[in-house]
C-alpha positions in Angstrom: 21.7 13.4 29.7 22.1 9.9 31.1 23.3 6.6 29.7 20.7 4.0 28.9 20.1 1.7 31.8 19.1 -1.9 32.1 18.3 -4.4 34.8 21.0 -7.0 35.4 19.7 -10.4 34.6 19.6 -11.7 38.1 17.6 -8.6 39.1 15.2 -9.1 36.2 14.7 -12.8 37.1 14.0 -11.9 40.8 11.5 -9.3 39.8 9.6 -11.6 37.4 9.6 -14.4 39.9 8.1 -12.2 42.6 5.2 -10.5 40.6 2.6 -12.2 42.7 4.2 -10.9 45.9 4.3 -7.4 44.6 0.8 -7.1 43.2 -0.1 -4.3 45.7 2.7 -2.1 44.2 1.7 -2.9 40.6 -1.9 -2.1 41.5 -0.9 1.2 43.0 -2.2 0.2 46.5 1.1 1.0 48.2 4.5 2.6 47.6 6.6 -0.4 48.6 8.5 -1.0 45.4 9.7 -4.5 44.8 13.0 -4.9 46.6 15.0 -6.1 43.5 14.4 -2.7 41.9 16.9 -1.2 44.4 19.6 -3.6 43.2 22.5 -2.4 41.0 21.6 -1.6 37.4 23.8 -1.7 34.3 24.5 1.2 31.9 25.3 1.1 28.3 28.0 3.2 26.7 28.2 7.0 26.5 26.9 6.9 23.0 23.5 5.8 24.4 22.9 8.9 26.5 19.5 10.4 26.5 17.2 12.7 28.5 15.2 10.6 30.9 12.6 13.5 31.1 11.1 12.0 27.9 9.2 9.6 30.2 7.5 12.5 32.0 6.2 13.6 28.6 4.3 10.4 28.0 0.5 10.8 27.8 -1.4 7.9 29.5 -4.7 8.5 27.7 -5.7 5.4 25.7 -6.5 7.0 22.4 -4.4 6.1 19.4 -3.7 9.7 18.8 -1.9 9.9 22.1 0.0 6.7 21.2 1.3 8.6 18.2 2.7 11.4 20.4 4.2 8.8 22.8 5.8 6.9 19.9 7.5 10.0 18.7 8.8 10.9 22.1 10.3 7.5 22.9 11.6 6.7 19.4 13.3 10.1 19.1 14.8 9.8 22.6 16.2 6.3 21.9 16.7 6.5 18.1 20.4 5.5 18.6 19.4 2.0 19.6 20.0 -0.7 17.0 17.2 -3.3 16.5 19.5 -5.8 18.3 19.9 -3.5 21.3 16.2 -2.7 21.3 15.4 -6.4 21.5 17.0 -6.6 25.0 14.1 -6.9 27.4 16.3 -5.8 30.3 16.2 -2.2 28.9 12.5 -2.0 28.7 11.8 -3.7 32.0 14.0 -1.2 33.7 12.1 1.6 31.9 8.6 0.2 32.9 9.6 -0.2 36.6 11.9 2.7 37.2 11.5 5.5 34.6 8.0 5.3 33.2 6.3 3.7 36.2 3.6 6.4 36.5 2.8 6.2 32.8 2.6 2.4 32.8 0.5 2.3 35.9 -2.0 4.8 34.5 -2.0 3.6 30.8 -2.2 -0.2 31.7 -4.4 0.1 34.7 -6.9 -2.7 33.9 -5.2 -5.2 36.1 -7.5 -8.1 36.8 -8.8 -8.7 40.3 -7.9 -12.3 40.1 -4.3 -12.7 41.2 -3.3 -15.3 38.6 -4.7 -13.2 35.8 -3.1 -10.1 37.3 0.3 -11.7 37.3 0.0 -12.7 33.7 -1.2 -9.1 32.8 1.7 -7.5 34.6 4.3 -9.9 33.1 2.9 -8.9 29.7 3.2 -5.1 30.1 6.1 -4.8 32.5 8.4 -7.5 31.1 9.2 -8.8 27.6 8.5 -12.3 26.2 9.4 -12.9 22.6 9.0 -10.7 19.5 5.3 -10.1 20.1 6.1 -9.0 23.7 8.5 -6.4 22.3 6.2 -5.0 19.6 2.8 -5.4 21.1 2.8 -5.8 24.8 5.6 -4.2 26.8 4.4 -0.7 27.7 7.5 1.1 26.5 9.1 -1.2 24.1 6.0 -1.2 21.9 6.4 2.6 21.5 10.0 2.4 20.3 9.2 -0.5 17.9 6.2 1.3 16.4 8.5 4.2 15.7 11.3 2.1 14.3 9.0 0.2 12.0 7.2 3.3 10.9 10.5 5.0 10.1 11.0 2.4 7.3 8.5 4.3 5.2 10.5 6.1 2.5 7.8 8.6 1.5 6.4 10.2 4.6 7.9 11.6 7.8 7.4 9.7 11.0 4.4 11.6 12.2 2.5 11.2 8.9 3.3 7.5 8.7 2.1 6.9 12.2 -1.0 8.9 11.5 -1.8 6.5 8.7 -0.9 3.3 10.5 -2.6 4.1 13.9 -5.9 5.1 12.4 -7.1 1.6 12.6 -6.1 -1.2 15.0 -6.3 -3.9 12.4 -4.0 -2.0 10.0 -1.6 -1.4 12.9 -1.6 -5.1 13.9 -1.0 -6.3 10.4 1.8 -3.8 9.6 3.4 -3.1 12.9 3.0 -6.4 14.9 3.4 -9.1 12.2 4.1 -8.9 8.6 6.2 -5.7 8.6 9.1 -7.6 10.2 9.5 -9.7 7.1 8.2 -7.2 4.6 10.8 -5.3 2.6 11.0 -1.6 3.0 9.8 -1.1 -0.6 6.6 -3.1 -0.1 6.0 -1.6 3.4 6.4 1.9 1.9 4.0 0.9 -1.0 1.3 -0.2 1.4 1.7 3.0 3.5 1.4 5.0 0.2 -1.8 3.2 -0.7 -3.3 3.9 2.7 -2.2 7.5 2.6 -3.7 8.0 -0.9 -7.0 6.4 0.3 -7.1 8.9 3.2 -6.3 11.8 0.8 -9.0 10.7 -1.6 -11.6 10.3 1.2 -14.6 12.4 0.5 -15.1 15.6 2.5 -18.2 14.2 4.1 -16.5 11.0 5.2 -13.6 13.1 6.6 -16.0 15.3 8.5 -17.7 12.2 10.0 -14.2 10.5 10.5 -15.2 7.5 8.4 -12.5 5.1 7.4 -11.8 4.7 3.6 -12.8 1.4 2.2 -9.3 -0.2 2.2 -9.1 0.4 5.9 -12.1 -1.8 6.5 -11.1 -5.0 8.3 -12.2 -7.5 5.7 -10.7 -5.4 2.9 -7.3 -4.8 4.4 -6.9 -8.4 5.6 -7.7 -9.6 2.0 -5.1 -7.1 0.7 -2.4 -8.7 3.0 -3.4 -12.2 1.8 -3.3 -11.2 -1.8 0.0 -9.4 -1.4 1.6 -12.5 0.2 0.3 -14.7 -2.7 1.4 -12.2 -5.4 4.8 -11.9 -3.6 5.3 -15.6 -4.1 5.1 -15.2 -7.9 6.6 -11.8 -8.5 9.7 -10.1 -6.9 7.6 -7.2 -5.7 10.5 -5.5 -4.0 12.4 -5.4 -7.3 9.7 -3.2 -8.9 10.0 0.5 -9.0 7.6 2.6 -6.9 5.2 3.3 -9.7 4.9 -0.3 -10.8 4.3 -1.4 -7.2 1.7 1.3 -6.7 -0.1 0.2 -9.8 -0.2 -3.4 -8.5 -1.4 -2.4 -5.1 -4.0 0.0 -6.5 -5.4 -2.8 -8.7 -5.5 -5.2 -5.8 -7.3 -2.6 -3.6 -9.9 -1.8 -6.3 -10.7 -5.5 -6.9 -11.0 -6.2 -3.2 -13.3 -3.3 -2.6 -15.4 -4.1 -5.6 -15.7 -7.8 -4.7 -16.6 -7.1 -1.1 -19.2 -4.4 -2.0 -21.2 -6.8 -4.1 
């Protein structure tokens, strides 16, 4: 077990300023790691100790099912982090450069040939810029944040919740990358229950053909989010009990599916 590490700010700044000079390393063309990586790193307290072998367990395949496994590995290994601590880009940039470099290089290997575009691509996945950078872009931070947000569901365990959310990229984007940060746990759990029920009710034929239930369809789910936001402005949805909330969400889903099927 080792304490969680992070780049010191001057090291992180030097790394980010020299991306263009280190493109061959990021592209895997040589083993000459950027010199700032060898600088002294910081460590958090003993209470943040974890097993760094978790990074060796990451699967670099691009399928969402592999992301599910990766989320569980990273979130469980760093579950002790508070959201405030997990918002520190120095932790995740250290991880991408020093602990998970093989995973990151293989998972995010579509580095553009154009050097300017390549620099932007690398900054996005190896470093952190803003909330979206944490939740969507950084190769390791995104895994922790997916786990953290999914853990807010009060009705399913982490794996089941992730299975529901990662089934469709638009659902994932809506609930993990945007609205879930401001959505109450009650409403978030209600939406996950609705999605889970739609999967359970999916016909045997559709399940065999791996077809998405109607509410997962892009236009339907986006309309659900819009309707939910509008309804939330008139009714304190998070004050309702689970059954009342489920009734409202089911009515919304039925209406949307009916309207969009005509």
